[in-house]
N, C-alpha and C positions, 0 to 999 in steps of 0.2 A: 501893266494893263494894256490890253490889245487896242489898237486903233483901226477903224475901218480903212480899207484900201481903195484906191481908185481902181475901177474895173480894168483899165488898160495896163495896170501894173502887175496883174496877177499872171505872171509867166514864170518860166523856170528861173531859179535863182542865178544860174550861170549865164543866162542870156544877157547880151549887151543892150545898150540903149537902142541901137538900130534894130536888133532882133525884136525887142519889145514893141517898138512902133509897128514893125511889119506884122507881127502876130495880132496886134490890136486891129490893124487895118483889114486883116483877112477875116475877122469874125463877122458872121452874119448879124444884121441889126434887127430884122423882123422875122416873124415866124415863117412867112412865105419865102424868105431867103434861105432858110435852114434846109440843107440838102440831107436826104436820108432820114432814117428813123420815122417812117411814115406813121406807124401805129402810135408812137409816143407823141408825135406832133398833133395827130388828131385828138388824142386824149387831152393833151395840154390845152388845145384850142377850145375844147368843150368846157373844161374847168374854168378857163379865163372868161369865156363868153357868159357862162352862167353867173359868175361872180359880178361881172359888169352889169348884167340885167338886174341882179338883186341889190346892187349898190353896196356890196360888202367885199372885204378882202377875201381872196380865194383860200381854200384849205391849204395847210402846210403840205409841201411836196418833197418827196425823197427821190433822188435820181441816183441809180447805181449803174456801174459798168466799168470797163477797163479805162485806164488813162487815155486821154486824147480823143474821146468819142464825141465831145461837145457838151459836157455837163455844165461847164462854166458859161459857155456861149448861150446855152438854153436858159440859164438863170438870168443872164443879162437881158435876153429877149423877153422873158416873163415880165421883168420890171418895165421894159420899154412898152410892151403891149398894154400894161396897166396904166402907163403914164405916171409911174411913181418912182421914188428914189430907190437907190440900191446901195446897201452896205455889204461889204465883203470882208470876211475873215476866214480863219481856218481852225480846225479842231485842235491842233497842237498849240495854237496861240492862246487858247482858253484854258489856262492851267488852274485858275481859282474861280470860285463862285463870284467874287467881286469883279473879275474881268467881264463875265457875261452880264452881270447886273448893270455895270456902267454902260455896256454896249446897248442892251435892249431898252434901258430907260431913256436913252437919247434918240430912239426911233420916233419918227413922225407917223401919224395915222396913215395906214395904207402902204407904208414902205415895205420893201422886200429885203430880208436879211439872208444872205447866202453864206453858208458855212461849208467850206470845202473839207474833205476828209473828216467828216463829222464823226466817224467811228473812233477817232483818236482824241475826242474831247475828254477832259478829265472828269472823274466821277462827281466831285462836288459841283462843278459847273453844269454837268448833265442833269443832276437832280433839281437844280434851280430852273433849268430849261423846261422841265416838265410843267411846272406851274406857269411859266411865262407863255408856253404854247397853248395850254388849256384855258387858263383864267385871265391871261394878259395881266399878270401881276408877278412881282418878285418880292421875296421876303429878305430884307436887309437886316442882318444880325448886328446889333450894337452891343459891345462889351464882350467879355469872355467868362467862361465858367458858368456857375449857377446863376449869376446875376445878369447874364446876357438876355437881351430882348430882341424879338423879331418884329421889325416894323414893316408892314405891307406897303408896297409902292406900286401904284397903278402904272400899267404900260399901255401905250396906244396900240390899238389893233394892228397887227402886222402879219406878213406871210413869211414863214421860214422855208427856204429852199435848201435842203441838205444834199450834199453829194458825197458818195462813197465809192471806193474801188473794191471794198471788201465788206459787202453787206452782211456777211455771216458774223462779223465782229460787233454789229450793232446789238445793244441790249434790247430785249423784248419790250420793256416799257417805253423806250424811246421810239422804236419802230412803230408801235401801235398808235403813237400820237400823230402820225402823218396821215392826213386824209386821202392823199394820193401818192402812190408809189409807181415808179416806172423803171424798167431795166433796159439799158441801151445796148444794142447788139453791135458786133463788128460790122463794118460796111462791106457791101459787095464791090467787086472791081468796077462794075458799071457806075455805082454811086460815087466811088472815088474818082472816076474819070470826070464826072460832073463837077465834083469839088475842085479838081485840078484845072478844069477849063475856066471856072469862075475865078480862081486864084490867079491864073495866068493873065486873065483880063485885067485884074486889079494891079498886078505887078508889071504889066507891059511886056510879058514874055510871049514870044512867037512859038506857041506850043501846037504841034501837029497832032492829029488824032492818034497815029501810031505811037508817038512819044508819050501821050497821056496814058495809053493802054499799057505801055511798058512800065511806067512809073507806078501806076495804080496796082499792077500785079505784084509789086515788091513793097507795098506800103502796109502790109500786115493788117489790112482791114481798118486802118486808123487814119482819119483825116489829118491829125496833127503830123503824123509821120509823112503822109503824102505831101503836105505843104512844105515840110522841111526838105524832103528829097527834091521837090521842084526847085527850091531856091539853090540847092547845091548843083543840080543839073544845069540850071540857068548860068551859074558861075562858070561851069566847064564850057558851056556853049559859047559864052562871050569871050573866053580866053583862048580856047583851042579849036573853035569852029566859027561859023558865021553868025552865031546868035540864035539860030533856029534849033528848036528842040524836037528832033524826030527820034525814031526808034534806035538807029545806030548811035546817035549822040547820047541818048539816054543810057544805052547799054554801056558805052565806054565810060561815061561819067560815073555810073553806079559801080562799075568795076574799080575805079579809082578810090571810091569811098567805101569799099569792102561790103557792098550790099549785093547778095547773090540773087538768083532767080526766084527764090521763095521769100526773099526779104530778110534772110538771116544775116546778121552782122558778125563782127569778129568774135564777140563773146559767145553768141549762139553756136558758131561753128567750133569754137574751142571746147565748149561743153560737150557737143556731139562727138568731136574727135577724141576727147579724153574718155568718154563713156565707151566708145567702140574700140579704140586702139589700146588703151591702158587697162581697161577692165572687161574686155571681151563682150561688151554689150550689157554688162550688169548682171544682177542687181548690185548697186553700190549706194552707200549712204550719202546724204546731202553734204555733210561736213567733209568727207573724203573727196567727193567730187569737187567741192569748192577749193580745197587745197591743191588739187591737181591743176586747176586753171588759175591759181593765185588770186582768188577773189574771196570776198566774204560770203558765208553761206546765205545771208539775207539778200545779197545782190543776185546770186544764182537763182534763188527761189522766187524773188519778186520781179526781176528784170528779164532773165532768160527763160525760165521754165514756163510761164504762162503761154507764150506763143508756141514753144516747142511742143507742149502738151496739146494745145488746140490744133496744131498742124499734124498731129499724129506721129511725131518723130520720137517722142519718149513717152513712157508711162510711169506713173508713180505707184508703187506697190508697197505692201507692208514690209518687204525686205529691202526696199530702196528703189532707185531709179533704174529703168531698163530702156535700152534702145529698141525701137521697133524695126521691122524689115525695111520700112520706108526710110529710116535714118541711115541704114547701111547703104541703101540704093542711092541716097542723096550724096553720100561720100564716095560713090563709085565702087562700092565693095559688095561682095556677095555675103549675105547673112549666113552664119554657121548652121549646119543641119542639127536638128534636135538629137541629143544623145540618147540612145536606147538605154533604158534603165534595166539592169540585169538583176535577177533575184540575188539576195544576199546569201552567201555560202556560210552556213553556220557550222559546218564540219560535223563530226560525229557527236550525237547527243550524249552518248555514253562516255 
């Protein structure tokens, strides 16, 4: 059975204790501190203010978008703005209906339940969640077979905040039960600079304007990546410079950590290089491309491809992945000229 997590503990599994504390400290606490996503912030503010005036919990909310854009932080802010408690779990942790029943039956009136990666919730738990969201009730099944009995159990009114990186995998019935949905977009470089300035102040980093611009331009439109790169550049500045993070220091540090001008890391460049050098720019299938870079197909598809596609460096076609002219240019190569298609010589018909 899953147990609610402390909000500050919801970080990457490989992160150490110090990393966990740093990430928790950098999270915004109130809606006015949340940088970027102006439209989503305005919409959430209206939903929360309306609920406060009516004296009722707000509608269930669904937040979608790429990893690292602030979905978890926004869920924490929603609970803080409502002055209510927050329970955190994840879709993969809810494998059985009993897991969800135990979780929602323990909620207090007005609490916020945050389910990360909600598209990965098991089907039995999802079906029970429908009733909990609509009627604030769960049916606990006692016994097995023909003699089993469903006992309705009342649940205190709560607000579910679901987060997903793949909204297309949500079932229609689950998506329709959210009263408010929002899609979070990648951040602009200017917004990321504001994020970096705020984080530098909290971390005590001497960050210059040109240094913030350099880091923001390589952060792939993602605040989580921007904050991670800031900490690594800070380490470089403290060890190999005078502690000040300006453009030359940022460039030198990011070169050490294999982050290039577009924000591509080692895996991204290996995928591009294999696609161009080994397969002539494609098309090539995902499995073949994954073998070429010694990675699992899921890793290439979920970790490397999204940013490469969004950056216009590769395209996915029905025949496989293909490199664009921008990919060839990024590798310092000239794309091949299109080959003229000659008519097929069928010879003498007789």
